[in-house]
N, C-alpha and C positions, 0 to 999 in steps of 0.2 A: 197738737191741734191748737192749743192755746197760743203758742208762739205764732202760728200762721194767722190766727184771728187778729192778734195784735198787729201783725204786719199790714194786713189790709185795712184795719181801722186807722192806723197811722197814715197809710197812703191816702185814704179818703180825707183825713184832716189836712194833710199836706196840700192836696189839690185845691181844697177850699181856701186855704190860706194864701195860695199863690194864683188865685183866679184872676185873669187880666180884666181890665176895664174895657168894655166894648166900644166906648166912644172916645177914650183918651188915646194919646199918641205914645203912651208908655204904660208899663204895668207896675203896680206898686205892691210891695210886700206888706201884707196887712199885719202879720206877726213875725217875730224873729226868734229863732232858737239861740239861746245863750249857752255856748259850749266852751269847754276848756280847750284851748288850741295853741298851736305854734305855727307861725306863718313866715314864709319867705317869698318875696315876689320873684317873678321870672317871666320869660317869654311864653313858656308852657308850664302849667302847674300840674303837679301830681298830688293826689289826695292820700291821706293815711289815717287809719283807724287803729288805736292802740288802747290797751287797758292801763292807764296811768294811775287810776284809783280802783280799789277793790270793790267798793259799794257806793250806792247813791241813796239819798233820802227820797228820791223820786222813783218809786217802783213803776209808776205809770207815766205816760207822756204829760208834760206840763208846759205851759207857755208862761214865761216870766215877764214881768213888767220890765220896762227899759232899764238896763243897767244891772239887773239882778243876775247872779251867776248860779249855775247848778250847784247844789250842795253835795259834792262828791267827798267821800270819806276813805281814809286808809290809803296813803300814798304808796304806790308800788314802784320801788326804785328800779326794779328790773324791767318793768313795763316802760318806764321813762327811758331807760337805756335802749330799748328796742326802737322807740320813736326817734331817739337821737342817732341810731344806726342808719335810719332812712335819711336823716339830714346829712350824715357823713357821706353816704353813697351819692346823694345829689351833689354835694360839694366836690367829691372826687370826680364825678362825671363832668362837672363844669370846668374842672382844671385839665381835663383830657382833651387835647386838641384833635385827636383822631375820632372822637365820638361826639356827635352833635356839634360840629364846629359852627360858630356864629349863632348858636342857640343856647340860651341860659335857662336851665331848669329851675323851677321854684317848687314850693310845696305848701300845702295846708294840711295840718294834722290835728285830729280831734281825739279827745279822751272819751271812751265809751263808759267809763266809771263802773264797769262790770254790770251794766244794765242793758237789756235788749233795746228798750225804747230810746235810750240816749244814744246807743250805738247806731240805731237806724236813723235817728234824727241827724246825727253827724253825717251819715251816708247821703241822706237827702239834701243836706246843706252843701255837701261837696258837689253834688250833681247840679244843683240849681243856683248856688251862690247865696250870699248873705246881703247883697246890695238891696237897699230899701226900695229903689225903683230903677227900671232899665227900659230903654227904648223898645217899642213894639215894632218889630220889623216884619215886612211881608214874608210869608211862608215860614215864619219863625226861624230864620237863619241867624247865625251869630256864633261867636266863640263861647264855648262852655267854660265854666269856672275851672274845672279840672278835666284832664284828658283820660286819666286812669286812676284807679284807687288801689293802694296797697293795704290789705286787711281783709276781714277782721280776724280777731284772734280765736274766737270760739266757733265751732261748727254751727251751732244753733244761730248765733248772730249772723254768720256768713250766709246761711240759708235764707234768712229773712232779707238781708240786704240784696243778695243775688236774685231773689224772687222778684224784687221791685225793680232794681236797676237793670236787670237782664231784659226787661221790657224795652228799654231804651238802648240796648247793646253797649252799655257802659262797661269797659273792661275792668274786672276786679281780679287782682293777683293776691291770693291769700298766702300767708307764711306759716299758718298754724292750724287751719281748718282741715281736718283729716277725714271727715265723714265720706264714706264711699258713695253716698247718694249724690254728692256734688259732681260726680263724673257723668251725670245724666245730661247729655248735651241738649236734649229737647227741652229740659226744664231750666237749665242754666247755660244758655248759649254763649255768654261772654265771661264765663268764670275760668280762671287759671289758678294754679298753685305751684309753689316751689317746695312744698312738703309732700312726701308720699301720702297717698290715701290710706285709709284703714284697710282697704282690700289688700294692699301690698304689705302693710304691717301684719295683717293676719297671716298672709302667706309666709312672711319672714318667720313668724312665731311657729308656724307649722313646720317649717324647715328645721328649726331648732328641735322641735319635738321628734322629728324623724331622725335627726342626727344622733340623739341620745336614746332613741327607742322608747320614748315616753308615749305610750298608747292609751293611757287612762288618766284623763285630766279633768279638773274642775274649772269652771269659767264664772268669773264675777264681772258684772257689767254695771255701768252707771245708768240711772233712770233718765236717759235723754237720747237724742239722735246719735250721739257719739257711741253710746253703749249698745243701742238696739241694732244699728247698722253693722257694728263690729261683730255682734253675736250672729247676725244673719249671715255675714260673709264667712265667719269662722265655721259655722255648722255646714254651710254649703261646700266650702273648700276642703274641710276635713273629710266629708263624705266622699268627695270626688277623688281626693288623693289617697284615701285608704290609710291615712297615717295614724288614726286612732279614733277614740270615742270620747264623748262627754260623760263624765260620771254625774255631773249636776250642772245646772245653770241657774244662777241667782242674781237678782237685781238689787243693788244696794240703794236704800232709800236716801233721798236728798236731805231729809230732816234728821238723819242719824237716829231713827227710832231704836231705843235700846232693846226692846222686846224682839223686834225684827232682826237686829244684828245678833242677838243671842241665839236665835234659831239658825241663822246662817252659819255662824261660827261652830255651833254644835254639829251641823251637817258636815262642815269641813273636817271637824275632828273625828267624826265617826266613819267618814268615807275611807275607802281603801285607796283612793287616788292620793298620791304623794306630791303631785305637781298641781299648782293653782295658778291660773292665768287671770290677771285683773285688768280689764279695760275700764278703768275708773279714773276719776280725778283725784288729785292730791288731797283735796278737802274731804273726800269720802273715805280715803284710806286711813285717815287719822282716827276717827271713831271705830272703824273696823279693827285696827290694830290694838286699840285699847281693849276691845272685847277679846281679841286673840290672847293678849297678855293675861287678862282676867281668867280665861279658861285654860291658860298654859298649853296652847296648841303648838307643839314643836315638831320638828322632823319634816317640815314642808319645804318644798322647793318652789319659791315664788318666781313668776315671770311677769315683769312689769311692762305695761304699755308706755309709750313715749310721754304720756301725761304725768306720770309720777316717777319715771326712772331716775331722774336727777333731783328729786325732792329732798332738800336738806332737813326738813322738819321730821322726816321719817328715819334719818340716819343718826339715831341717838343710841347711847349705850343701853338704854332701857329696851329698845326695840330690836337691836342687832342680834340678840340670841334667837330671835324669831325670823328676822329678815336677812341675816348674814348669808352670803352666797347667792343672793337674788340675781337673776339674769334679766336684763331689760333691753327694750328697744329704745334707742335714743336718736333724736334728730342729728343729722350729720354735723359734726363740729367743723368749723372753718376758721381761717385766720384772715384778718383784715389789717394789713400793715397801715399804721397811721391813725387807727381808731382811738387809741389811748390819748394821743396828742390832741385829737379833735375833742374828745370828751373833757379834757383838762381846760380847754378854751371856753367851755360853756359857762357863761356868767349872766346874771340878770341885768337887764337894761335899766339904767337909772331913770329913764323917762317914764317907767312904770306904765307903759302902754298895754293895751289889752292883749296884743299878740304875744307878749312876753310873759303872760301870766303863769303858764305851765312851768317855765324855767324858774320863776320866782318860788313856786311851790316846791320844786326840787331843791332849791337852795335852802329854804326853810327846813326841809326834812333832813338834809345832810347835816346842817350846823345847829339844828334845834333852836332856831331863832325866828323872829318875826320882823318883816319890813314895816316901816311906819306907814300909816298909823297902826300900832299894835292893837290887838283886842283889849277890851277893858280889863284892867287888873293884871295884865301881862307883866308889866314892869314891876308892879308892887309885889308880885309873887316870885320875883327873882328871874323872870324871863329876860333873854338877851335880845337886843335889837340887831337886825342884820344890817351890815354896811355894804355888802356886795364885794368887799375886798378880802374876804376870808380865803385862806389857802387850803384848797381841797386835798392837796397831797399830804397834808398833816392829819387827815382823817382816814381811819381804817373803814373802808366801805366796799361792799360787794359790787358797787357800781363800776369800780375800776378793776375788778377781777375778771380779766379777759381770757382766762385759761380754758373756758368751756363755752365758746360762742356758738350756740345752736340755733335758737329762733332768730338771733341777730343775723346769722349767716343766710338764713332763708329770706330775711328782709332785704339783705344786700343783693341777693340774686333776683328778687322780685323787682327792685328798683332798676337794676341793670337790664332785666328782660324788657321792661317798658321803654328804657332808653334805647336799646338796640332796635326794638320794633319801630320806635319813632324815627331813629336814624335811617332805617331801611325805607320807611315811608317817605321821608324828605329827599332821599336820593333817587327817587323814582324818575324815570325819563318819560316825558310826555310822548304818547303814542305807543308806549310799551307798558303802560300801567295795568293793574289788575281790575280796575273798576270799569264802569260803563263806557264803551267806546275807547277802551285801552287808555283811559285817562288817569291822571295822577291827582294828588291833592297838594295843597300848599299849607304853609304855616298859618295863614289867615283863614283858610276854608276847611281845614281838616275836622273830621268828626270822630267820635269815639268808636263807632262801628268799623271805621276804616282801620283804626289801630288794632282792633280785634283780628282783622285779617292778617296783619303783619306779625302779631303775637303768635298766631298759630304756626308760623313758619320760622320763628326766631331760632337761632342756633349759635351759641357762643360758649367760650370756656373761661371760667373765672381765673383770677390770679392764683387761687389755691389749687387749680388743676381739675376742677369738676366741670363736666359738660352740662349745659343747660339747654333743653329744648322741650317742647310740649307735644304730646301725642294728640290724637283726634278728640280726646275727652278733656283736654286742657291739663292733663297731669304731666309733671316733669319726670325725667328719667329718675326713678326712685333709688335712694341709697339711705341706709340706716347704719348707725354704729350699734354694736352690741356691747352693753355695759355689764359689769359684774361688781357687786357690793362686797368689798373686802374689809373684814374686821381685823384691824391690826392688833398686835399683842398689847400695845400701850392703851388700848381702848378707843383709839381713833378709828374713823371710818374713811375708806377711800373707794371712790367709784372709778374703776379702771376700764379702759377699752380692751376688749378681748376678741374683737373681730368685727366683721361688717357683712351686710347682705345688700346686694345691689342688683339692678337689672341693666343690662347693656344691650344695644341693638345686635351685637355679634354673638354674645354668649348666653343671652337670656338671664335668668335669675341665678345668682351665685351666692353661696354661703361660705364665708371664710371664718374659721374659728381657731384661736390659739389656745388649745385645751390646757397646755402646760401653765398658762397664766391664770386659769380660772380657779377661784377660791370656792371650795365646797364646804358648807358648814358640817357635813357628815364625813368629810375626808375623801369622798369619792362621789361620782354621780349617783343619785338615788335611782331606785327601780320604781316605776309607776306603771303597773299593768293590771288589768282586771284578771287575766289568766296568763300564766307563764307560757312562753312559747312552746309550741309542739315540736319536739325534736324530730329529726329524720326518722322515718319508720312509722310515723303516725300521721293522722290527718285531723283537721279541726272539725268539730261538730258543735255548731252554735247552740248555746243554751236557750231554751225556749223562753220567750218573753223578756230577754235581756239584750243589751247592745251587742253588735257583732264582735266586739273585742272580748266578750265573755264567752268562753267555749271550753269544751272538754277535748282531750286528746285521745283519739281512738286508734289503736294499732291497726296497721294495714293487714288485710287478710292474706292468706297464703297465695303466692303467685303475683302479689302486687307490692309496690314499693313507693316510698316518697323519699327523695334524696335532698330535700330542702326543708328548712325550718318553716313552720306554719303553712304546710301544704294544705290546700283546700280539698284535694282528693288524691287518692293513691292511683298510680298508673300501673298498668299490667306490664309484666316483663315480656320480652319477645318469646316466641315459641320455644326457642332452644335454650332459654334461660329460666332460672327459678329465683325466687326471692331469697336473700340471705336470712339467717336467723333473726337479725336485727331489723329486717325489712327496709334497709336503707340503700341497698344496691342489688343489682341482679348478678347472679353468678351462673356460669355455664352449668347446665344440667349434667348430671352423671350419665354417661352413655352405657347402656346395658344391652348385651347380646351374649349368646352362648360362645364364650371365648375359649381359645386353646390354652389360655393361661390360668383359668380358674379351675378349682378342683373337679367340678362336675364335667367341664370340657375335657380336662386331662383324662379323667376316668373313661369317658365315652370314647375319646380318641384312642386310648390304649386298648380298650375292648375291641374297637373296630380293627385296629392293626393286628390285634391278637387273632381275631376271627379270620382276617385275610391271611395271616401266617399259617393258621391251622389248615385253611383251604389249600394253600400252596403245598403244605406238607402232605395232606391227603392226596392231592393231585399227583404229587411226586411218588407217593407209595403206589397209587393206582397205575401210574405210567410204568413204574419199575416192575410191577406185578401184573402188567396188562395181559399176559398170556395165561394167567391162572384162571381156573373155572369161576371163582367168586367174582372176579372183575369182568369176565367175559359174559357172565349170565345176564340175561335180559338187556342186551344192547349196551355194551360198554361205552359207545360213543355218546349216548344220552347221559350216562353217568359223568363223563368228562364235561359235557355242556352244563350239567347241573352244578358241578364244582366251579366252573368258570363263572357262571351266573351268580353263584353264592359269593364268590370273591368280589364280583362287581357290587353286589348288595352291601357287603361289608364296607367297601371303599366309598360307595355313594353316600354313606352316612356322614362322611367327612365334609360333604358339601353343606351340611346343616350346621356345621361348627365354624365359627369365625364371623367377622363383620359381613353382614349381607351386602352383596353387590348385585348388579343387574344380571350378570352372567351366572352367578351362583344360584340366584333365585329362579332363573329360567331353567337351569340345568338340574337342580336338585330333585325336583319332582319327576322330571322326564327320565333322568337316570334311574331313580328309584322305581318308577313304574315299569320301565322297559326291562330292567334287571330282574324284577320279581316276576314279570310275565314270562320272561325267558325261562326262568327257573321253574315256575309252576306249569308252564306249557310242556316242558320236558317231562315233568312228573306225570302230567296228564297223559301224554303220549305213551310213557312207560307203562302206566296203568292199563291203558287201552291195549297195548301190546300183550300184556299178561293175560288179559281176558281173551284176546284173539288167539293166542297160542293154546290156551286151555280149550277154547272152543274147537280149534283145529285138531286137537288131540282126540276128539270124539269122532266116531264114524260119520263121514259125510261133511266134516267141518273144515276140510283142508282149503276150500275155496276162500275162506275168510282171510287167510294169511296174505293173499296177494294185495290186499289193501293196506297192509302194514309192513311193507318192505322198508329198507333203509331210506330210499328216496322219499317215500311217502311220509316217513317219520320226520325227516329233515324238513320236508315241505310244510307239514302241519305245524311244526315248531316255528318255522319262519313266518307262516301266515298269521298264526296267533300273535306273534311278537310284532309283526308289521301293523296289525290292527291297533295295538297299544301305541306304537310309534306314531300312527296317523292321528290317534286321539291327542297325543302330546303336541304334535305340530299344529293342529287346529286350535288347541287351547292357547298355545304360545302366540300364535298369529292373531287370534281374535281378542284375547284378554290376557296378556302376558303377566305372569307374576312379577312384582316389582318390589324393590326395597322400600321400606316405609319407616318414617320416624313416628312412633306411637307415643303420644304424651298423655294418653288417657288413663293408663294404668297407674302411674305415679306422677305426682305434681313436681317432684324434684328429680325425675329421671326421664331420659329419652330411651325408649326401648326400640332398638333397631330390629326390624323383623321383615319377613317377606310376606306380603299379602298375596293370596292365591290368584288374585285378578278375577277369576271366574270360579265361583263355588261349584257351578254345574260341571265345569271341566274337571275340577279336583274330584268331585263325586263320581263322575264317569270313570276316571282313572282308577280310583279305589274300587268302584263297583265291578269293573272288568276283572281286576285281580281277584276280587272276592268270588266272582262267578266261576272263574277257572279253578280257584281253590276248592270251592264247594263241589264242583263237578268232579274234580280229582278225588275229593274225600268220599263222595258217594260211590264212584266206580271202585275205589280201593276197598271200601267197606264191603261191597258185593263180592270182591275177589279175595277176601281175607282168609277163607277156609280152603283155598285151592292147594294142591300138593306143593311141598316146600321146594322141590327142585325147579318148579317154574315160578315160584311165588316171592315177590317183594311187597305184596299188597298190605301185609300187616305193618311193615315199616312205613309205607306210604300213608296208610290210614292214621297211624300214630303221629307222623310228621304233619299231616294236614290238620289233624285235630289241634296240635300245638299252634300251628300257623293261624287257623281260624280263631282260636281262643285269644291269641295275642291281639289280632286286629279288631276283633269284636270289643275287647277291652280298651283298645286304643282310641276309638271314636269319642266316647264320653270324656276320657282323660284328656284328649287333645283339645276338645271344645272348651273345657273348663280350666285349661292351663294358660295363664297369661304370659305374654312376652317370650322370653328365652326358654321358659319351661315347656312351652308348646313344642319348640324345636327339640328339646331334650326328650319329651315323650315320644315324638316321632322317631328320633334316633334310637331310643330304647326299643320301640316296637320293631324297627328294622333289624336291630342286632338280636333281639330275642327270637324273632321268627327265623332269622338266618341261622342262628345257633341251633334252634329247634330242628330245622330241616337238616343241617349238617350232621348233628348228633344222631337224629333218628334214622336218617338214610344211610349214613356212612360209618357210624359208630360200630355196629355189629360186624360189618364187612372188614373194617380195619382190625377189629378184635380177632377175627378168624385169620386174616393175613398175617398179622404180627405175632399173635399169641397162640393161635391154634392152627399152625400151618398144615397139620396132618388132616384137617378137615377141608383144606383148600385143594381138594383133588376131585376129579370127575367121578372117580369110584366112590368116594365118600358121599358126594352129593347124590349120585345115582343110587348108592346103597341105601341111603335114608329114604329115598323115594320108593325103592322096591319093598323094603321092610314095611313101610307105611301102607303100601298097597296091599 
């Protein structure tokens, strides 16, 4: 807020100072800014703003008297090299016959002295000029002092400058201002930059975090626009990408308050986050690291923003135990052939004119001398007088160390961007231009806002191979180098390039890392997570009141799985699958049905076949002895039918064993129902015949036998059986039994079973059998005391008692038996009732036929009857 107030205060003073006279034919500059500058004339001038001195004795705006210079302190040799890089680029363009032919570029560069007010003064001077008076032309037309400005270095300075000069659409191309707020086209309509914005730097850092799975990080920011906008972008992008969470966010004080730094470092030390990102300036890192050393905070992985990635002052043996292995984002390094030779040619002008003042200061700094007249006492104290003939190649200086040209490369691209835009503008063909009426501009009439139009569409490739163009927000195609601080065994420090991150029109954002080159102070990449990743088989459950990166791992419940790390939820397995014991994949469920291969199925199958075999044997015995009285008694034809139906009963039980299929499900109950009705109906008819014969043996009862002849007996059996067959047909047609996969009994098994389709149909089938059985039982019970020669009633009574007992017990057992055991219960009931009928009805007769043949005679049977009478 303070910087914005200073901006508009200075603008107001500027307008007052340059207020034109209403009656004069020219405007007179009432006051003049005296600034440190380097100037070169040309057909078109470009402006430049650089920090050639660290500080100024004028923290606020001052107007000096004639001839007085700003008192800037602390010569910045690298800042001067950046200014000279602009001079080199202009010189190189002037020598290039293919770019701006017949046009000579010039420049005016000012030193901002590390102060906002001086930097803004320089920007206003570039926009308005420093001429003491100039003609007042109608409509204020005329050539501006500069057509575009390269600068400023700091985001805060650039915001102030762009806020003012943007009102006049003066193009500003910054080489070092990274604040993402400068991408606001509404607020800064004429701002461009060749350095990526902090928004991209933030995304680049997030890509590094994602690459190494660092999800729990701390963030330190500077107390200015640079830090606040970086924090805002970082928090927003981190949330959107889901790459991690902030363990803490701390603002470093500009004044280096020891108490505040002590609290911040203590928080860093006690936090579980092992990765610390710092969007701060070099000057703020120095007191912070002093406190880090004081508290001996080791084991941290630092990630540096471009502001201090290459800071030599931090690369000391004292700090490297704490900063070794640091990863940093650095401005793209470039190469500019011929720059060294150009820098070697820079010498002070013996004429001692004002425009050469900055070069003279550089010379005095390099050789630690003073040009005449020297300050008072300089010579007496042993000071050296500068001659201007000193040989710079004999001096060891970082001014000539061109191994890492980063801001300089951005300056080089900025100058070329302005030159290419100017070249495109001057090559415009009248009638095809972009301005009103398809017009073009000329060298004499061009205005800054016209250059803004061409800057927006400029596109070229540098000699180093990098493409330069600007998007709709004035941001160039971003590219950063990724640097790593290597601590060598001999104690020296090396900052090496280990990758890059860039954005291209075709591939988007790309991160390239050479991990084999990265030096880790821990020997390997550290782990920095709030909670360890949830393995497959579990899901994340966020801890209440904590960031989303802090969570518990909850095992998946039965029937659900998670096959990925850090799954948010468990997914249910398909119906035919169950979860593995580890809950990390689905496995086919075990299939369960009453099988021929399991012991229970084998036992029931064997029993069924045994019953069938016994029936066949008994039938064979009866056929062989069909003429004997025991077989012939009470209608041997019905006995044969009973044996055949019992045989079918034994065989139909096999339909309940094996994997259920549609035809077995439909046939099993129909076969069972019809077979038993056939058997029970034969028994019922046999019982009725016994009663009829006994009744006929009484006087006047002979007429009853005519209703129980052989035809009537067959007809009755057939009718009763057909009723059951009709029931089965209706049941199958209306609601057929079907095979069904039952997953309700067991979560890890599929029980194959036959659903009855219609419970009513099944109940009617069983009820009809029960009705016939009860009726047979009652009739047999009534005839149990008749004479033996006519009587099978006792055997029938006993067999029906067994039959009814079995099926009465079957109902609750069947209902409460799950899956295959329900089929086993039904098979058991069929076999038990079948064996009960077989043994009770035919056991005594076989005993007589086989073991007591002397009783298998008509005389023996009649004799027993006579004696009993």
